[in-house]
C-alpha positions in Angstrom: 232.3 -126.2 194.3 234.2 -124.7 191.5 236.6 -122.2 192.4 236.1 -118.6 190.6 238.3 -117.8 187.8 240.1 -114.8 187.8 238.5 -112.3 185.1 241.0 -111.1 182.5 243.3 -114.0 182.7 243.7 -117.0 180.5 244.4 -120.4 182.6 247.7 -122.0 182.3 247.1 -125.3 180.0 246.0 -128.3 181.8 249.1 -130.5 182.9 251.8 -127.5 183.4 253.1 -127.2 187.5 255.4 -124.8 186.0 254.8 -120.9 185.1 255.6 -120.5 181.3 258.6 -118.6 180.4 259.3 -116.6 177.8 261.7 -118.4 175.6 258.5 -121.2 175.1 256.1 -118.2 174.2 259.4 -117.0 171.6 259.2 -120.5 170.1 255.5 -120.8 169.8 255.3 -117.2 168.4 258.4 -118.0 165.5 260.4 -114.8 167.1 263.4 -114.1 169.2 263.3 -114.0 172.9 264.4 -110.4 173.1 260.9 -109.7 171.0 259.1 -111.4 173.2 260.7 -108.7 176.2 260.3 -105.7 174.4 256.4 -106.5 173.3 255.5 -107.8 176.5 257.9 -105.5 178.8 257.9 -102.7 176.7 260.3 -99.7 178.4 259.4 -96.0 178.3 261.4 -94.2 174.9 262.2 -98.1 174.3 262.5 -99.9 170.8 259.6 -101.6 171.2 257.6 -99.3 168.7 259.8 -100.5 165.7 257.8 -104.0 166.3 255.3 -104.6 163.7 251.7 -105.1 164.8 251.7 -108.6 162.7 254.8 -109.6 165.1 253.1 -107.8 168.2 250.0 -110.1 167.5 251.7 -113.0 167.1 253.5 -112.8 170.7 250.3 -111.8 172.1 248.3 -114.7 171.1 251.5 -117.0 172.2 251.5 -115.9 175.5 247.7 -116.4 175.9 247.2 -119.8 174.8 249.9 -120.3 177.1 248.8 -118.5 180.0 252.3 -116.7 180.6 252.0 -113.7 183.1 255.2 -111.9 183.4 256.9 -112.4 187.0 257.2 -110.0 188.9 260.3 -110.8 191.2 262.0 -111.1 187.4 261.0 -107.9 186.4 262.0 -106.8 189.9 265.4 -108.1 189.5 265.8 -106.7 186.0 265.2 -103.4 187.1 267.7 -103.6 189.9 271.0 -103.5 187.4 274.0 -102.8 189.0 276.2 -102.1 185.7 278.2 -105.2 186.0 278.9 -107.8 183.0 280.1 -110.9 182.9 283.0 -112.4 181.5 283.6 -116.4 181.8 286.4 -118.5 180.3 286.1 -122.4 179.2 289.6 -122.9 179.2 291.8 -124.5 181.8 293.2 -121.3 182.8 291.5 -117.7 182.6 293.5 -115.8 179.9 295.1 -113.3 182.3 298.7 -113.9 181.0 299.2 -111.7 177.8 300.7 -114.5 175.8 297.5 -116.3 176.0 295.6 -116.1 172.5 292.3 -115.1 174.3 294.0 -112.1 176.0 293.6 -109.6 173.2 290.1 -110.4 173.2 290.0 -109.3 177.0 291.6 -106.0 175.7 288.9 -105.0 173.7 286.2 -106.4 176.3 287.6 -104.0 178.5 287.6 -100.8 176.3 284.8 -101.5 175.3 283.0 -101.7 178.7 284.8 -98.8 179.9 283.2 -96.7 177.2 279.5 -97.9 177.8 280.1 -97.4 181.4 280.1 -100.8 183.0 282.6 -102.6 185.2 283.5 -106.3 184.8 283.6 -109.5 186.9 285.9 -112.2 185.7 284.5 -115.6 186.9 287.6 -118.1 187.0 285.5 -120.9 187.9 286.6 -123.1 184.8 290.2 -123.4 186.5 289.4 -123.7 189.7 286.3 -126.3 189.7 283.9 -123.5 191.2 281.1 -122.2 188.3 283.0 -124.2 185.5 282.7 -127.3 187.2 279.9 -129.8 185.7 276.6 -129.7 187.4 272.8 -128.4 187.1 274.0 -124.9 188.5 277.5 -125.0 186.9 277.4 -121.5 185.8 274.7 -120.2 188.3 277.3 -117.7 189.9 277.0 -115.7 186.6 273.9 -113.9 187.5 275.3 -112.0 189.9 275.9 -109.7 186.9 273.6 -108.5 184.8 274.9 -110.4 181.7 278.1 -112.8 181.0 280.3 -112.9 178.2 281.3 -116.8 177.6 284.6 -117.8 175.3 286.3 -120.9 174.6 285.6 -123.8 172.0 284.1 -126.5 174.3 280.8 -124.7 176.3 278.1 -126.7 178.4 275.3 -126.5 176.2 272.6 -127.7 178.7 273.6 -124.7 181.4 274.0 -122.0 178.5 270.3 -123.0 177.3 269.1 -122.8 181.0 270.7 -119.3 181.1 268.7 -118.2 177.7 265.5 -119.9 178.9 265.5 -117.8 182.5 266.2 -114.6 180.2 269.2 -114.0 181.3 271.5 -112.1 179.0 274.5 -113.9 177.2 276.7 -113.5 174.7 279.3 -116.0 173.5 282.6 -115.0 171.4 282.5 -117.0 168.8 279.7 -118.2 166.0 277.2 -120.6 168.2 274.4 -121.1 166.1 273.7 -124.8 167.4 272.8 -123.2 170.3 269.3 -122.0 169.7 268.4 -118.5 171.1 272.4 -117.9 172.3 273.5 -114.2 171.0 277.3 -114.5 169.4 279.7 -112.1 167.3 282.0 -114.0 165.4 284.7 -113.7 162.9 284.6 -114.4 158.7 286.4 -117.3 159.0 285.0 -119.2 156.0 285.9 -115.9 153.8 289.7 -115.5 155.5 290.3 -119.6 154.7 289.0 -118.8 151.3 291.5 -116.3 150.7 294.7 -118.2 151.9 293.2 -120.8 149.7 293.2 -118.4 146.7 296.5 -117.4 147.2 298.0 -120.9 147.1 296.5 -121.5 144.3 297.6 -118.7 142.5 301.1 -119.5 143.7 300.5 -122.8 141.5 299.4 -125.4 144.2 297.2 -127.8 142.8 297.4 -130.5 145.8 296.4 -128.6 149.5 296.0 -130.5 152.8 293.8 -129.1 155.5 295.2 -130.2 159.2 292.9 -129.5 161.9 291.9 -131.0 165.6 289.3 -133.6 165.4 286.1 -131.9 167.4 282.7 -129.9 166.3 284.1 -126.6 167.3 282.0 -124.1 164.9 285.5 -122.4 164.3 286.9 -125.6 162.9 283.7 -125.9 160.9 284.3 -122.6 159.3 287.6 -123.1 158.2 286.8 -126.1 156.7 283.9 -124.8 154.5 286.2 -122.2 153.6 289.0 -124.5 152.5 286.5 -126.2 150.5 285.0 -123.3 148.8 288.3 -122.1 148.3 289.2 -125.1 146.2 285.9 -125.1 144.4 286.6 -121.8 143.5 290.0 -122.3 142.0 288.7 -125.0 140.1 290.7 -127.5 142.1 289.2 -131.0 142.5 287.2 -130.9 146.2 285.9 -134.8 145.9 289.5 -135.8 146.4 290.3 -133.4 149.1 292.1 -134.5 151.8 291.2 -133.1 155.4 293.6 -134.3 158.4 291.5 -134.7 161.5 293.2 -135.9 164.4 292.6 -135.4 168.4 296.3 -135.1 168.5 297.8 -133.9 165.7 301.3 -133.4 167.2 301.5 -137.2 167.7 299.9 -138.5 164.7 300.9 -135.9 162.2 304.1 -138.2 161.6 307.3 -137.3 159.3 306.1 -140.9 157.1 302.9 -139.3 156.4 304.1 -136.4 155.9 306.0 -137.8 153.6 303.9 -140.3 151.6 301.6 -137.1 151.0 304.0 -135.6 149.1 305.2 -138.5 147.0 301.2 -138.2 146.0 301.7 -134.5 144.8 300.9 -132.8 147.5 302.6 -129.4 148.0 301.1 -127.2 150.3 299.7 -127.5 154.0 297.2 -125.4 155.5 296.5 -125.7 159.7 293.7 -124.2 162.0 294.7 -122.1 165.0 293.4 -123.0 168.5 293.8 -122.3 171.6 296.2 -125.6 171.6 298.6 -124.5 168.3 298.5 -128.5 168.4 297.6 -128.4 164.6 300.1 -125.9 163.6 302.8 -127.5 165.9 302.2 -130.8 164.7 302.7 -129.4 161.3 305.9 -127.8 161.5 307.6 -130.4 163.7 306.2 -133.1 161.2 307.8 -131.1 158.3 311.3 -130.7 160.0 311.5 -134.2 160.8 310.7 -135.2 157.1 313.6 -132.7 156.0 311.4 -130.8 153.6 312.3 -127.4 152.8 309.8 -124.5 153.5 309.0 -123.0 151.4 311.1 -124.8 148.4 309.8 -128.3 148.8 306.2 -127.4 150.6 304.2 -124.5 151.1 302.7 -124.0 154.8 299.7 -121.3 155.9 298.7 -120.8 159.2 294.4 -120.2 159.6 295.0 -117.7 162.3 298.1 -116.4 164.3 300.8 -118.4 165.1 300.9 -119.8 169.0 303.4 -116.6 171.4 306.1 -119.1 172.4 306.6 -119.3 168.3 307.4 -116.0 168.5 311.1 -116.9 167.1 310.1 -118.4 163.9 308.8 -117.0 161.1 305.8 -115.0 160.8 303.9 -117.8 158.4 301.4 -116.8 155.5 297.5 -116.8 156.8 295.4 -114.1 158.8 295.0 -112.3 161.5 292.2 -112.4 163.5 290.6 -108.8 164.9 290.6 -110.1 168.4 290.3 -106.6 170.2 287.5 -105.7 167.8 285.5 -109.1 168.7 285.9 -108.8 172.2 284.4 -104.8 171.9 281.4 -106.3 169.0 280.5 -108.8 172.0 280.5 -106.1 174.9 278.3 -103.8 172.5 275.5 -106.8 171.9 275.7 -107.8 175.8 274.5 -104.1 176.8 272.2 -104.2 174.3 270.6 -107.2 175.4 271.0 -106.2 179.2 268.7 -102.8 177.9 266.0 -105.2 176.4 267.0 -104.2 173.0 267.0 -106.5 170.3 270.6 -106.3 168.6 273.3 -108.3 166.1 276.8 -107.8 165.8 277.5 -108.5 162.0 281.0 -111.0 161.4 284.0 -109.2 161.6 286.5 -109.5 158.7 289.7 -111.3 159.0 293.1 -109.8 157.2 295.1 -111.7 155.1 298.7 -112.2 155.9 301.8 -112.7 153.5 304.7 -114.2 154.8 307.7 -116.7 153.9 306.3 -119.9 154.1 304.8 -119.9 150.8 305.9 -120.3 147.4 305.4 -121.4 144.2 305.3 -125.5 144.1 308.6 -127.3 143.4 308.8 -128.7 139.4 308.8 -132.9 139.2 310.0 -134.0 136.5 
């Protein structure tokens, strides 16, 4: 005898053993997971009323076709918020040192969290082998908070994706479009780099080299895109542009290589800022060892702020990253996601910084 089906419930597709998740409903409906949450779990006085009827219909149809039903346990957990926001850093050590390049982010995070009535939980597992260690449950401890803010160039994609699929609110500080469903805030490195290249072009430079680390971090990709767009906007050849990518710029960027470039007509170099500062350190070292005068023989620019331990050096031409503002924007976005709202923070602009390391190119005979 066949078991009776419960009225009013669409059976789950055959072959499934796990409960359908909101992330699956979102993919099928072509909307964000936050929109699915607003449609399927509306809150009194919430923002569900701003969702169009067409979008609402697509979400409900997708939920029915998948056999989705709300998880009562998940609803109870969502309702039992404790006003805690997590902060997790994918760095060798948690950036509590005021000299660390990430520290100003934390200043903005703390100020905005306090203004919104949240307390912070700082997860230090990235440096202790705990929550930051590899493994299927590497980030499980962040669920102690209502949501979590992540920062760092290298991130475990599978672990972040699992959190998103489980409906746990997360925000990455820095562009992460390659991670589907991950909310993020970021600085406009493309436009800021374009402005630096434009400044060098106005000074008369026609051959410029970009020094960057050899990884696929979005911040590096954005700077390279801005570099190439800046050359194109200035009418300089893009096809022959030199982008030097190195896993170890301090070792591989030799004075001989630098001299070879200047002999070919290169008169300016720009380096990206990273949390290691390797590209800028390698460039400074190579220029000095090659005996080149800056800015009389070569102009140098930094796409970001110089490492704190080089405070005695002249502050180079480049741009400043508004780290406290980015930290505050990340908290605002995370708080909105925790509240079940669909939100987005715009890219934050970087301020151009003039400096003594750039000047007109040398007059060649």
